[in-house]
N, C-alpha and C positions, 0 to 999 in steps of 0.2 A: 640336479641339484632341486634340496628340498624346496617344496611350493612355500607360498608366505604362510598358510594357515598350518601347516607341520609346525614351522619356526616358531608360529603365536602360542601356539600348544603350548609347544618345549619351552616358551619364556613364561608361560603361564604357570606351567610345575615350577622351574625354578623361585619363580615369585613364592610359593608356597610355601617351600625351604628354607626362607631367609627367617630371621630373629623376629621373634613374636608370631610366626606363623608357622609352626613348626620346626623352628631352626636346627633342631638337632640332629635333625637326617639330614642336613645340608653337606656335600660333598667335600669334604676339605683339599684345596689341592695346593699346595706351596709354591708360594714363587720360589726366583732364582737370586732377586736381589731386589728384597723388600726396601730398604732405604732408599736406594737408587731411584726404585718405580716410582715411591709416593713423594720423594723430590721432584722428578719429571710430574705426574700431577698435580702438585700444587702448585706449578708453574701454569697451570690452566685457571687457576683460580684468580688471577690477575685481579682486576678491579673489586672481584666480589672478597677480597682477602680482609678490608676493613668490617663486611657484614659479617664476615666468618668470624672474624676475632668479637663484633658485637653479639653472635650466637655463643660464642663460648662464655662470656660473661654473663649472658642469661640462663648459659645453663647452670653456671656456680649462685648464680641468684635463686636460680627455682632447687636447688638441691640444698642451701642452707636456707629456705624456707621451710623443704619437705622436715630438715632436722631441728628444725624448730616445732613443730608439732606434738613430736609426743612429749615435750619437755612441758610443752600448754597445755598439755593434757594431764599428766601426771599432776603440774601447781593445780590446776583446777580440779582435780580428784583431792587432793587436801584440803582443798578451801572450804567443801564439801559439808562437814563434821562444825566447821567455825559459820556454816552461813548467816545466823542473824549477826555477829558480830563482823563478815568479812563480803557481806552481798553484793557490794560495788567492787570488789576486787574480782570475785567470782563472775558476775556480768563483765567485768574488762577482759578478764581471760577467755570469753567465751567469745564476745567482739575478735580480739586478735585473733583465738580459732579460726572463725569462721572468715576472717579474712585473709588468712593465711591460706584455706580453700579455695577461696574465691582468686588469689595472686597466683597462687598455683598454677589451675586452670587456666588464667588468662597468658601466661608467661608459655605455660606448654602450647597452648595453642599460637600463639606466634612463634613461638620455635619451630613448629612443626610447617605453618607459612614459610617460616623465612630459608628452611632447608628444602624444599619443596620447587621453593625459587631461585637456590644458590645452586642446588645439585640439577635441574634443566637448564638452564645457562652455561654449567660445565657440560653437559651432553652434549649441548647444540654445539659448544666450539668442538668439543673432540671429534662428532660426527663431520662435521663440517673440514675439518681436517683431515679427517680419515679418507673422507670423498675425494676432496683433493688432492690427497696423494696419488688416489687410484688413477685418475686419471692422468699423472707425469710418469705412474710404472712402468715398465715395457710390456710388450704382449706376454712376452715369456714369461712373466710372473704368472699371468691369468692359466695360461694353457699348463703351467707344471703344480697347481693346487683347484681342489676341489671348489665349486661355487659353492657349495652348502657351507664349507670350513669359513671361506670370506664370510659371506652373511651372516655365519655365527661372530664373528669378530664385532660387526658394525650392529648385528641387534643386542644379544644375549652378552656379549663380553660388556661393551658399552652400556647398556641397562643396569651392569651391574655393578660398575664405576659411578656411577650416577647415584644411586640410592644409597648401596652399603657400605661407599665409604664413608660419605658423607653424616649417615647416621650411625656406623657404628662406631667412627672418630667420637663422635656425641657421648653415644651410650659409653664406652671407654670413660671418657673426661665424666662423665656424670655416676659411672659406678667407684670411679676411684674416689670423687669427692665425696660420696655417701658410705662406703665401707671405711674411708678415713674418718670423715665426719661420726658417723655412728659409735663407731669404737675409741674416739676422745670422749663421745659422751657419755657412755656406759662408764668408762675409767675415772671420769670427772663423779659420777653419778656416784660410784659405788664398786671399790676393784674387785673386790669378793664376789659382786653378782655377776661382773664379767667374767670373770673364770668360770662359772657354773653357765654361761651363756657360750661361752667356746667350747664347752666340754665338747661338741657334736661335731665342732668345724673338720678332725679329721675324718668322721664317717661320712661328712659332706663330699671331700676333696675325694676319698676313695671311693665313692659310689659315681660320683659323676665320673672319674677314671675309667671304674669298668665298663659302665654303660658307653662311654662315648665311645671305648675301644675295640666294641662288638658293633655298636650300630654303625660304626663309619666304615665298616668292610662289609655289612649285609645293602647300605646303602645304594656303598660303589657296585656293587651285585646289580643292585634293583638300577640303578640308572642305566649300567649295560645293558639289561635285559631290553629297559624301555628304548633307548636308541636303536636294538636289533629291532625290535615292535615296530617305531616311527618309522623303520629305513624298508621295512617291507610292506607297511600299509601305504607308505609311498610310489614303491614300486607297485603293488599289484593295481595303484588304483590309476596311475599314470600307464601302465604298461595293460589296462583292462582289455583292449580291443584283442591282444595278443593273447590274453589267460582263455579269452572264451574260444578264440579262434580255435585253439588245441586244447580244448576241454579238459581245462587246468583247475576249475573252481573246486572241486571237492580238494583235492591236494593242497593248495592255499590254506583251503580252510583247516585241515588237519595240522596242516604246518603251523600256523598260526594258535590254534588252538595249543599246542606242545608248548611255545614260546610264551603263550599269555599266561598258562599254568604255572609253567617255569618264572613267570613274574608275578604270580600270584601268591606263590608261596614264601620265596625270600621278601618280599613286601608287607606280608604278614608276620614274618620274622621281625624286620627289620622294625614294625611298629607297634608291635608285643613290646620288643625291648627299649624302643621310646616310650610305651604306655606304664614301665612301670616303674618308670623313671622320678615322677612326680611322687604316686603315692610314697613310692619310701623315702623321699624327700622329706614328706609331709610326717611320715612316723617318726625322721630324726629328726624333724624343725619341733614336733610337739614334745619329743625327749629333752626338747634341750627348753622351751617351756616349762616344762613340769622341772627339771633341775631350777632354773628360775625361780619358779612357782615356790618349791620349796624353799630353797634355801632365802630368797628374799621374807617369804613367811616367818621362819624361825630367826630372820633378823629384825623382823619388823614384830615380832613377839620382844623381843630382845631391848627393842628399842633403840634399835641404832639405824634403820630407816623409815619411813612412811608409806602405809600405802599407794602415793601416790608415784614413791621414786620405783616402785614395785609396775606398777600404770605403765611408766613411761620404759622401765628397761624390757618387759615382752615388746613393746613397740620397735624398740630401737634392736632387740636381736632378730628383729622379724629384716629390718630394712637392713643389718649387717648379712645375712645369709642368704637374702634373696638376690643381691647382685652378685655374691660369691657361686650360685649355680649358673648365672649365665656370661660369666668373664671366658671360660672356656671355646662356649658356642661364639662368641661377638667377636672372639679375637680370630676364632677360624673361619667367619665369614668375613673379616678383613684379608684374611690371605688368600681366600678363593679370589676376592676382587682383584687384588692386586696382581696375581695368578694372570686373571682377564688384563688385566692393564699391560703387561708386561706383553702378551699378543697381541694385544693393537698394537705397544709400541714397536715389535718384531717388524709389523709393515711399515708405521713408519721410518723406521731405521733401512728398510730395503734400498738398493742402488734405482735411482731412477733411471728414465730412457737419456741415454748422454747427452750432455748440451750440445747445443748449435756451435762450431767454431767459433771462436773470434770474427772473423774474417766472414760468418758462411755470408754466402749470398741469398737474393730470392731468385727463384727461377722463373723466369717472363720472355714471352716471345720463342714458345718453344716450337722445334720443330718437329721433334719426336727421334733424331735419329737414337738409338740404345744400344748401346757396347757390354755385352758381359767377357770381362776377360781375364779366364784361369781363376773362375771366383771357388771358393772351398768355404763349407762352413759344416758344423755340426754344432747339435744341440748341446753334447757335452765332449769335453776332450777327449774322449773316448771313440767314438763312433765319427765320423763325418758322415753327412747326410749327401751333401753333395763335391764332387769330387774334378777342380779345373774346370767348369762349364765355362765355355765359350760360346758367343751367340753374338750376332750385327743384327739389330731387326733396323731396316731403313724407314726413312719419315714416309707416314703412309700406309705400310706397310701392317698383313696381318700375320702374327705368327703364333702357329699352334703348338700345344704341349701335349703332347700324347706319353700312355706309359699305364705299365702295374699303377694298383692302388701305393702308395708310400714308395715310388721311386723317386719323389722329389721335386713334382709338378707345382705344386702350392707353395713350395720353400722358395721355389723360384720368386716367383712373382710377391712372396713377404719380404725375400731380401732387397727386391724391384722401389718395394713403396716403404723400405726400410723399418716396418713390425721387428726384425730382426737385423742386424748389422753383420757381415760378413766378415770372418775370419782371416782372408787373405785372397790378392785379386784387387780388383776395382770392376766399377757398374761406372759407367758415364752417360749423359744425356746430353744430347749436341754437344760432346768432345768433355763434360767438364764433369768428376767426380761428383757422386751422387751426394757425399758427407761434406761436399761443401755448399751445400745446398742447405738451407733452413729447411726443418721437416715442412712446417706448414705448409710452405708453398711449395716442398716438394710433393705432397699427399695431396696439394690442391689442384694438382696436374693430371688426379687419376679418376676417370669412371669407374666407377668398381661393381660387378655383381656376383657376390660370392654365392659358394657351393650352398651352404647353410644360410640361407634367407632368415635375416632377422626386420621384424616389424615394431616398431614402441604402439603403445596406447596413445590414441589418438585419433583426429578422421584418417579416413583413405588420404585427402588434400594435404594434411599435415604429413603423412609418412612419403607423400610423394617429392613435396618441396623440400625434407632433412635433408640438409648442408646446401641448400641452394635458396638463399634467403632472396626477398624482395621479389621475387617471382608473381608475376599475376595469375589469376584462376586459370585464365585465356590458355596459356605461358604451360601453367600443369598440364590441364586437358588434352591440348597438343602433344606431349610428351605423352602422356598415357594412351594417345590413337597410337602414336610411331610404336608403341611397345603391345599394341593390340593387349592393351588392358581396360579401355575404354568399354568395350560392349559387355562384359560383366560386371562393371561397376555400375553404367546407366542403371541397368538392373535391381540393382539393390532399392530397396525404400529411401534410402534417406541418398544414393547415389555418394556422390564423391564424401560427403559430411558425414558417410555410416562412421560410426564409432568402431574401432578393432579392439578385439580383448586384447590379454596379455599374450604377445608375440605373436598376434594375427590368428590366434588359436578359431576363429568363427569364418575364416576363408579357407578353401584348401591349399595347399604346396602350392600345386599350378597357380591359382590366383596370387599366394601370395608373393611369386617368382616373379609372376608379371609386374606386379606393383614395385618391387628392386628394380628390375628393367627401366619403367618409368623414371623410376629415381637417378638412374644412372643418364637416360638420355638429357632427362630435366638439365643434370649437371653440367653437361656437353663438356667436358676437358677433351683437350688432345689429347691425351692417352688413354685408351679403354683396355680396360680387363673385364674377360667374364670366365669365371670358375666355373663350370657345368651349370650356365645359365639355362638350357632349356634341358633340363636335367629331366625337372618333372609338371609336363606341360605335353598333350598331346602331340599328335603326327599332325595334323594341321594345324595348330597354334603354332609349332615349331617352324614350318614353313612357311608361315607368315611373318613368325620373329627372327629367320633367316635375311627374310627379305629387310625388314626394317634394321636389321643390324647392318646388312650391306651399305643400307641407305647411311646408315648412323655410324660407321665405322670408315665412311669415307673422306681423306683429307687426313685421316686420327691415325698412328700408330696404336694395332692392338695387338693384344696378347689372350688369346683362348685354351681355355683348359678343357678338354674333353675325352669323353669315353665313347661317347657315338661320333666315331671315324667322319659319317654321311654329310654331318657339321662343319666338318673345317675340311674339305674337298678345294672348295676353291682358294685357303690360304695361299699366302706368297712362300711359305718356310714351314715347314713341319720338320718339328725335332722331336724322335724316339728316347725316353727318358728310361732307363731301366738301373736300377744299384746307382743313384745320384751322377750317372755318367751320361752323354747324350751317344746314344749308341748309333744313331743314322741321322741325319735331315737331309731336306728339299721339298721339292713340292708331290703332290698329291701322284702325280704320274711319273716320275722320277723315281720314289722309293716303290713303286710298284712295279715298275720297270727295273728293278733291283731285285726284288722276289726275297726279300731278307725279313728281318721282322715286322716291318709296318704292314707287306706285304700278308702277312700270315695274320696277324691283327685284323685286316680289312677283311682278308677272306671268311675268315669266321664268321663276323659281322652280319656278312651277306649270306653265307649261307644258314646263319641262325633264322636269320628276317623270310628267307626262300623257304 
């Protein structure tokens, strides 16, 4: 999964590709249903709609002021020859012109402020809605998707929505008003000059189409190679210990150089094509200015127009052609943002965990009698993982699940906790199907230590008490002592107040596992689940934890997944799982006496130890 730094770097590069920041190199991703997606985005504006309408009104006012500037400039130019007789008029025109510039600046500043405020409120609402949705999605959603892809939707896609949709919408509106208004003023001033000013328009359209067609391909390749390089950098940094252990430094350096060179070549071509755009556009625009100047000069000599009209026309021509150059880019940027919104809404539309039944009960006064009866389950319909699993865990007993990797041991636990729902059969606690209980009360019945230990950013104290609110520091420390975690915690500089980095990476795997065990001890739920809970601790610590777990599991129904068979020889029931079926079951001594699969597994481990 991409770390925060690589995500931030990628986000920055996306920002650079936005309009006004080299926007022509933006990769255009077309939405599937632009109209429908824009309608859904509009729903998020909510209370901001009135502000948005005010913003549109300001955009119109700003565009009208910008359109008045060339006209005032032309009138001022025509007034200069008659300065002695019209000095007051010239001064008035200059005051109006200065006022227009000041007002234009003030309105643009206020627009930017409003855009920032509105877009950030929208992104806040969408992020909250998406985060809330994550809490309601089933575990299967996260098991079948890349964490990096999910994070990209939360960060990059929503950022695109907030900054691009609001700005691009306003830009498109401003462009429409400016182009229409400029053309109208040009026609009012002189139709002949208008024809001269528009003579280069086909060239502008053809150039824009030709360059963007080429650059879209090149920048798509650039983004592809950039993703490859980012992935390699992340892998090499995350797995630096493996890289060094296998002496692969030179190999990955050479591999990186090759990919980096390919990125350099395609990026150079893309930037060169983008660089051609503005010089060539300037040449075309200058040809247009020449056409206007020559035509205007001829008309002025003939006495049909004044020099002021020519001056106004040159400015209007610039106002007309410049937005046309931007229309395609702004629209493409808008498309990309809407496509990002569609990816966000795809998650919003995902099926949530099945709702609790209307008559669902709270699971209380748990005895711990657990029955699996002919349980079948598969992650898809084509392949079943579990096939008619039947077992009976008596109250207060310890059930151990053993077998090869991928046999279905963890899946049994996932079904018991309703991370997944069974396809057929039934699972009962104290005689009642678990689907008749609320999920919250069901999961409250379990203390779980998973094989993949996860700790959150915060203090050790906060991590141990995670899920056990209201516990005193003394109770937390007692749980740590029972889990044999107090010895290393008290040796840390800040003890229980030591802050953990992301995933507790400033601790060893064994230390993280001890904290996870302490968390389960503190919760003190009636059903205990240990998924390879001692896999990352040394032999001496394991012996201590086994003793602690024996005291902890007293009076509790316990499920233990174990690869180290020496840890479950005292279990009341051992189930040998293979290929989704229970191949053998019994106590340690009974299974050894059968001399079947368990006997072979245990004998191999003992011989390896010896």
